[in-house]
C-alpha positions as CSV (number, residue, x, y, z in Angstrom):
1,M,119.2,91.4,82.3
2,F,115.9,91.9,80.7
3,Q,114.2,95.2,81.5
4,A,111.1,94.9,83.7
5,K,111.2,91.1,83.3
6,A,109.4,90.2,86.5
7,V,106.8,92.8,86.1
8,I,106.0,91.9,82.5
9,E,105.9,88.2,83.4
10,E,103.3,88.9,86.1
11,L,101.4,91.3,83.9
12,L,101.1,88.7,81.1
13,A,100.2,85.9,83.5
14,R,97.3,88.0,84.9
15,Q,96.3,89.2,81.4
16,R,96.0,85.6,80.2
17,L,93.2,85.1,82.8
18,A,91.1,87.7,81.0
19,G,88.8,86.6,78.1
20,P,89.1,88.2,74.7
21,R,87.2,91.4,74.0
22,S,84.0,91.1,71.9
23,T,83.9,92.8,68.5
24,L,81.7,95.6,70.0
25,Q,84.2,96.2,72.8
26,R,87.1,96.4,70.3
27,I,85.1,98.8,68.1
28,F,84.4,101.1,71.1
29,G,87.9,100.9,72.4
30,V,87.3,99.1,75.6
31,N,90.6,98.8,77.5
32,P,92.0,95.2,77.1
33,L,93.6,95.4,80.5
34,T,91.8,94.0,83.5
35,P,91.7,95.8,86.9
36,E,94.2,93.1,88.1
37,S,96.7,93.6,85.3
38,S,96.5,97.4,84.9
39,P,98.8,98.2,87.9
40,W,101.4,95.7,86.5
41,Y,101.2,97.3,83.1
42,K,101.7,100.8,84.6
43,G,104.6,99.5,86.6
44,A,106.2,98.0,83.4
45,L,106.0,101.3,81.6
46,G,107.6,103.0,84.5
47,E,110.5,100.6,84.6
48,I,111.1,100.9,80.9
49,A,111.0,104.7,81.0
50,V,113.7,104.7,83.8
51,E,115.8,102.1,81.9
52,R,115.9,104.4,78.9
53,I,117.1,107.3,81.1
54,L,119.8,105.2,82.8
55,A,121.2,104.2,79.4
56,N,122.6,107.8,79.2
57,L,124.7,107.4,82.4
58,G,127.8,106.6,80.4
59,P,130.4,103.8,80.0
60,E,131.8,104.3,83.5
61,W,128.6,103.0,85.0
62,L,127.3,99.4,85.3
63,V,123.5,99.3,85.0
64,L,121.5,96.2,85.6
65,H,117.8,95.8,85.2
66,A,115.2,93.5,86.9
67,V,117.8,91.7,89.1
68,P,116.3,88.6,90.7
69,V,117.1,88.5,94.4
70,G,116.6,86.1,97.3
71,T,114.9,82.7,96.9
72,G,111.6,83.6,95.3
73,S,110.4,85.8,92.5
74,S,111.4,89.2,93.9
75,D,113.7,91.5,92.0
76,I,115.4,94.8,92.1
77,D,114.2,97.2,89.4
78,H,117.7,98.6,88.7
79,V,121.2,98.3,90.2
80,L,123.8,100.9,89.5
81,V,127.5,100.8,90.1
82,G,129.7,103.8,89.2
83,P,132.1,106.4,90.5
84,A,129.3,108.0,92.6
85,G,128.7,104.7,94.4
86,V,126.2,101.8,94.3
87,F,122.5,102.4,94.1
88,T,119.3,100.3,94.0
89,V,116.5,101.9,92.2
90,N,112.9,101.3,93.0
91,T,110.6,102.6,90.3
92,K,107.1,103.8,91.1
93,N,104.8,104.9,88.3
94,H,102.4,107.4,89.9
95,S,101.6,109.4,86.8
96,G,99.2,112.3,87.3
97,Q,99.2,112.0,91.1
98,P,100.6,114.3,93.8
99,V,103.5,112.8,95.8
100,W,104.5,114.2,99.2
101,V,107.6,113.3,101.2
102,A,108.7,114.2,104.8
103,G,111.2,112.2,106.7
104,R,110.0,108.6,106.9
105,T,106.7,109.2,105.1
106,L,105.9,109.1,101.4
107,M,102.3,109.7,100.5
108,V,100.6,109.4,97.1
109,A,97.4,111.4,96.7
110,G,97.1,111.6,100.5
111,T,97.7,107.8,101.1
112,K,100.7,106.6,103.0
113,T,102.9,104.1,101.2
114,R,105.8,101.7,102.2
115,H,108.0,103.0,99.4
116,L,110.7,104.4,101.6
117,Y,110.9,101.4,103.9
118,N,111.0,99.0,101.0
119,A,113.7,101.0,99.2
120,A,115.8,101.1,102.4
121,H,115.4,97.4,103.0
122,E,116.3,96.7,99.4
123,A,119.5,98.7,99.6
124,A,120.5,97.0,102.9
125,R,119.9,93.6,101.3
126,A,122.0,94.5,98.3
127,S,124.8,95.8,100.5
128,K,124.9,92.5,102.4
129,L,124.9,90.4,99.2
130,L,127.5,92.5,97.3
131,T,129.8,92.7,100.4
132,A,129.8,88.9,100.6
133,A,130.4,88.4,96.9
134,A,133.0,91.1,96.5
135,R,134.7,90.4,99.9
136,Y,134.8,94.1,100.3
137,P,132.5,96.5,102.2
138,V,129.9,97.8,99.8
139,K,127.7,100.7,100.8
140,V,124.4,100.9,98.8
141,T,122.0,103.8,98.6
142,G,118.3,103.1,97.9
143,V,116.5,105.4,95.5
144,V,112.7,105.8,94.9
145,V,112.1,107.1,91.4
146,I,108.6,108.6,90.9
147,V,107.5,108.4,87.3
148,D,105.5,111.3,85.9
149,P,103.8,112.6,89.1
150,K,101.5,115.5,89.1
151,S,103.8,117.0,91.7
152,L,106.6,116.0,94.0
153,T,106.8,117.9,97.3
154,I,109.7,117.1,99.6
155,K,109.2,118.8,103.0
156,A,112.0,116.9,104.7
157,R,114.5,114.6,102.9
158,P,114.6,111.0,104.0
159,E,117.8,110.1,105.8
160,Q,118.5,106.7,104.1
161,V,116.7,106.9,100.8
162,G,116.8,109.3,97.9
163,V,113.5,110.4,96.2
164,V,113.5,111.9,92.7
165,T,111.4,112.1,89.6
166,E,112.5,110.3,86.5
167,A,113.0,113.6,84.8
168,R,115.6,114.7,87.3
169,L,117.2,111.2,87.9
170,L,120.1,111.6,85.6
171,R,121.1,115.1,86.9
172,W,120.6,113.8,90.5
173,L,123.0,110.9,89.9
174,Q,125.6,113.0,88.1
175,G,125.5,115.5,91.0
176,F,127.3,113.1,93.4
177,R,131.0,113.5,93.8
178,P,133.1,110.4,93.0
179,V,133.5,108.0,96.0
180,L,134.8,104.9,94.2
181,S,138.0,104.4,92.3
182,R,138.0,102.6,88.9
183,E,139.4,99.5,90.7
184,E,136.6,99.6,93.2
185,V,133.9,100.0,90.5
186,A,135.4,97.1,88.6
187,R,135.5,94.9,91.7
188,I,132.0,95.6,92.7
189,S,130.7,95.3,89.1
190,A,132.4,91.9,88.7
191,A,130.4,90.7,91.7
192,A,127.1,92.4,90.6
193,V,127.0,90.7,87.2
194,Q,127.1,87.2,88.7
195,P,123.5,85.9,89.1
196,G,124.6,83.8,92.1
197,T,125.4,87.0,94.0
198,W,121.7,87.9,94.1
199,H,119.7,84.7,94.0
200,R,120.4,81.3,95.5
201,R,118.9,79.4,92.6
202,P,119.3,81.6,89.5
203,A,116.7,80.7,86.9
204,P,117.5,80.5,83.2
205,Q,116.7,83.6,81.2
206,G,114.0,81.9,79.2
207,D,112.5,83.2,76.0
208,Q,113.2,86.9,76.5
209,L,112.4,87.8,72.9
210,G,109.1,86.1,73.1
211,L,108.3,87.9,76.3
212,Q,109.1,91.2,74.7
213,R,107.0,90.4,71.6
214,N,104.0,89.5,73.8
215,F,104.4,92.8,75.8
216,D,104.7,94.8,72.6
217,A,101.6,93.2,71.2
218,L,99.6,94.0,74.4
219,R,100.9,97.6,74.4
220,H,99.8,98.0,70.8
221,L,96.2,96.8,71.8
222,V,96.2,99.2,74.7
223,D,97.3,102.2,72.6
224,Q,94.8,101.2,69.8
225,A,92.0,101.1,72.3
226,R,92.9,104.5,73.7
227,R,92.9,106.0,70.2
228,R,89.5,104.6,69.5
229,R,88.0,105.9,72.7
230,A,89.4,109.3,71.9
231,A,87.9,109.1,68.4
232,W,84.5,108.3,69.8
233,V,84.7,111.2,72.3
234,L,85.3,113.6,69.4
235,S,82.6,112.1,67.3
236,V,79.8,112.1,69.8
237,P,79.4,116.0,69.9
238,V,79.1,116.0,66.1
239,V,76.4,113.3,66.1
240,V,74.5,115.2,68.8
241,F,74.7,118.4,66.9
242,L,73.5,116.8,63.6
243,A,70.7,115.0,65.5
244,L,69.5,118.3,66.9
245,T,69.7,120.2,63.6
246,N,68.7,117.6,61.1
247,G,66.6,115.1,63.0
248,A,67.4,112.1,65.3
249,H,67.2,109.7,62.4
250,L,70.3,111.2,60.7
251,G,72.3,111.1,63.9
252,A,71.3,107.5,64.4
253,A,72.4,106.7,60.9
254,I,75.8,108.3,61.5
255,L,76.3,106.3,64.7
256,Q,75.4,103.1,62.8
257,G,78.0,104.0,60.2
258,L,80.7,104.7,62.7
259,G,80.0,101.4,64.4
260,G,80.6,99.6,61.1
261,R,84.1,100.9,60.7
């Protein structure tokens, strides 16, 4: 299943509503993302980062990404089936922000979220669907993976949901003792890979390569804009210094030259 598929589809749909940047905006590195599409872009980067980490789990694990579930457009970021059990992973990209957890509460920069509730609900839903498909009781653990936080403080661990940063995710999963035999892993995996297990009307995969190309193109523009903004930040002090020491006309001429690049 395509990594971050639902998030990228929503991102690109919102981004299409934005008009193209002007020449001047491109020169000065104005971010091509809109306020509406920025959270979806950040979410896509988080899911992709976690997907790369999960690729190191090993062949004894089944790892599924962006699993459509229910009857609408909802999906589960990642589903894991291995000797340590079955996990649903909910990725949250809170880069640079402090995260605080105690019992049933998870706060980001002092604001309460529904991350724990949503992850527990997602795991319970997955358990019900897998149990029905495998005709075998399947316990599922929900996990909230916080991507690149400024800090993660866990005062009291949640009872039903795991909370871990992406940097510690692999070690966290590998720390569980085996609870499923090979036969049980195979049985649950066989049910998990069937789209009908999760969604009542599984949609065709569509042009996944085209989706990836469009996301890569947008990511290139975002990175390019960031580099240009950084270049301008570095160049402004130089222009100011030259203007003070050699006259304002020289500084203006330099700025005009930079703008023509």
